[in-house]
N, C-alpha and C positions, 0 to 999 in steps of 0.2 A: 719124117713128118712129126713123129713123136718128139724128137730132139728139138725141133723148132718150137713146139708147144711148150716144152719144159723151159726153154730159154726165154720164151715170151712170159711165162709165169714167173720165172726167176727175176726177169727184168721188171715186171710189174710189181713184184714183191719188194725189190730194191727201191723202186721209185716210191712205193707206198711208205717204206721205212724211212726213206729220205724226207718225204713230205711230212711224215709223223715227227721226225726229229726236228725238222724245220719249224713245225707248229709248236713243239715243246719248247724250243729255244725262244721262240717269239712269246710264248706264254710266260716263260721265266722272266723275260724282260718286262713284260706287262706287270707281272706280280711285283717285281722289284720297284718298278715305277710307282705302283700303288702303295707299296710299303713305305717308300720314301715320302710320298705325299702324306701318308698317315702319320709318319714320324714327324714330318714338318708341322702338320696340323697339331699333333700332340705337343710338340715343343712350343708351338705358338699358343696353344691352349694353356700350357703350364705357365708361360710368361704372362699371358693375359690374366690367369688366376692370381699370379704373384702381384701383378699390378692392382687387381681387384682387392686382394688381401691388404696390400699396402694402403690403397685408398680407403678401405674399410677401417683400418687402424687409424689413419689420419682423421677420418670422419668421426670415429669414436673419441679420439683425443680432442678434436675441435668441439665435440658435443660436451665433453667433460669441462673443457675450458669455458664453454658458453654457460654451462650450469654454474660453474664457480664464479664467473663474472656476474651472473644474474644475482647470486647470493650476495656478492660484494656490493652490487648496486642497491639491493634491497636494504643491506646493512647501512649503506651510506644515506639512503633516504630516511631511515629511522634516526640515524645520527644527526642528519641535517635538521630534521624536525625538532629534535631535542635542543640542538644549538639555537634554532630560531626561538624556542621558548626561553632559553637562557639569555639570549641577546635581548629579547623583549623585557625580561626581568631586569637585566642590567641597565637597560635604557630607563626603565622606571626608577631604579635606584639612583641613576645619574640625575634624573630630573628632580628627585626628592633631595638629593645632595645639593644640587644647584640652588634649590629653594632654601635649604638649610643654610648654605653658605651666605646667601643674601641676608637671611635673618641674623646669622652670626655677625655679619658686618654691622648691622644695625645695633645688635646687642653689645658689641664691642664699644661702640660710641657711647652707649648708655652705662656699661659696666665701669669704664675707667673713672668717670666722675663719682660713681658709687664707691669704688675702692678708696678714692681720696677722702670722701666723707667718712667712711668707716675708719680710716687711719686717723683722721682728725679726732673722731669720737674716742678711739682707743687711746690716743695720746692724752686727751683730757682725763680719761678715766684713770690711767696709770698715775698721772700727776696728782689726782685727788685721792687716790687710794692710799691705804696704809703703806709705809715705806719698807717693804720687804723685797728681797732680791732686786734692789733698785738698779744696780749696774747691769744685771742680766736682762731686765725688762727694758731698760732704756736702750741697751745695745740691740735688742730685737727690733724695737721700734725704729731705730736709725737705719737698720738693715732694710726694713720694709720700705722706708721712705727713699733710700738710695736706689732700690730696685725699680721704683716707679719711673726712673729716668732711663733705664736700660732697655735698649732695643732688642737685645738677644733673649729677653724673657717675654714669653707670650702673656697676653692679658689674662688668659685662663690660669696660668701659673701664678701670676701676681695675686689674683683673686684667691687662689688656693692658699697661698702663704698668709694672706690676711685672715682668712677663716681659721687657719691653723693657730695663729696668734690669739684669736678670740677663744679658741678651744682651750689653749694653755691657760689663759686668764680665768676661764670658767673652772678648770680643774683646781686652780689655787683655792677656790672657795669650798672645795669638798675634801681637802686633804689636810693632814697635820704633818709638819716637817720642822726640822731644826737645822741650823747652820751657824757657822762662826762669822762674827763681824766685829767692827770696832766702833764704839760710841763714845761721846763726850759725857762723862759722869763726874759730877762735882768738879767741873773744870779740867778734868784729866781724860785723856783717851784711854779707854780700857777695852781689853779683849773680852768679848761676851759671847754667850750662846743664845741665839735667837730662837724662840719657840713660837711657832705660828699655828693656830688652830683655825683652819679655814680662813674666813675673814671676820670671825667672831672675836678673836683675841690675838694680840701680838705682844709678846713679852720678851724680856731679856734677863739673863742672870750671868754675873761675872764668872769667870772660869774657876775662881776660888769659892764660889757660891755665897760670898758675903753680901753682895748687893743684888737686888732684883728690881725690876721696873716693868711698866706696861706703857703701850702707846695709847694716848688719849686722842681719839679722832676729832673730838669737839675742839680741842685747843691745837691739835696738830703737833703735839710735843710728847717726848718721852718723859714719863713721870716715875719717880721712885716710889716703891711700895714697901710695906713693912715685911722685911725678910722673914720675920718670925711667923707671920701668918701664911705666907705663900711660898717660902723658900722650898719646903719639901714638895709642895704640889707642882711647882715649876720644874724642879729637878726630876720629879716622876714623869712629867709630860715630856721632857727632853729624852728620857730613857725610852718612853713609849715610841716617840718619833724615830728614834734610832733602832727600834725593834729589839731593844735590850730588856724590855719589860712587856708584860701582857697588857692589853687594852683594859682600862679601868676608869671609874669615875674620878674626875679631877676637880678640885675646888680652886678655880682660877678667878683672877680679877677681870670681870667682864662688865663693861659699861652698858647700862640699860639703854635701849633706843629711845630717842626723844620723839615726841609727837611733832608732826610737821606743822609749821605755822601757816 
């Protein structure tokens, strides 16, 4: 009887142990499954976090790009406003230039006849003036006349050249100079030194200083003068003109102006 009870207890114990072992194995499987699910979730979370981080970086980059583009747009707006002001100013200049060009066209039509009248007056003046630097002055006048027919010279340049000629003629009246020339003296051609004192006096002296003379505007002729009276004075004037002597008072033959009739 006792043996049967012991067997029953032993069998019960074995069954309990088997049931326990079966429960433990099943628990292990459940835990493994839970762990696997946890790992899968962890991996999935890590991947999701990586995607989130990547999206965040992209978003940050896009934000920086957006800010940069906004700054560029603002800069372009300022630049465009400045350009609009410049264009408006340029349009105003163009309008003014257009008006000026139209005025220049009118002025050109008026200036050309003026130049011709100025040339004619200058020609008459040179012909009536004392005969100094005759070849040089006539050559300048001829050059100016020839230039009037040239199409490659602008009206402005032609006008400037005529004004320059007037300036040169004006300077003649304020300077003293000397140069060599050839004159008819006593029926013979003689080499002489011409002395010009502005337009006040025009004299000559032969290179050997033996003969002297002065130009008489009234008669339009060269006239001999007493070499004894003016020889030294004319020679001194020639030296002053050549800068070989200091400026000094000169006693020269000058015709007194006549009263206009």
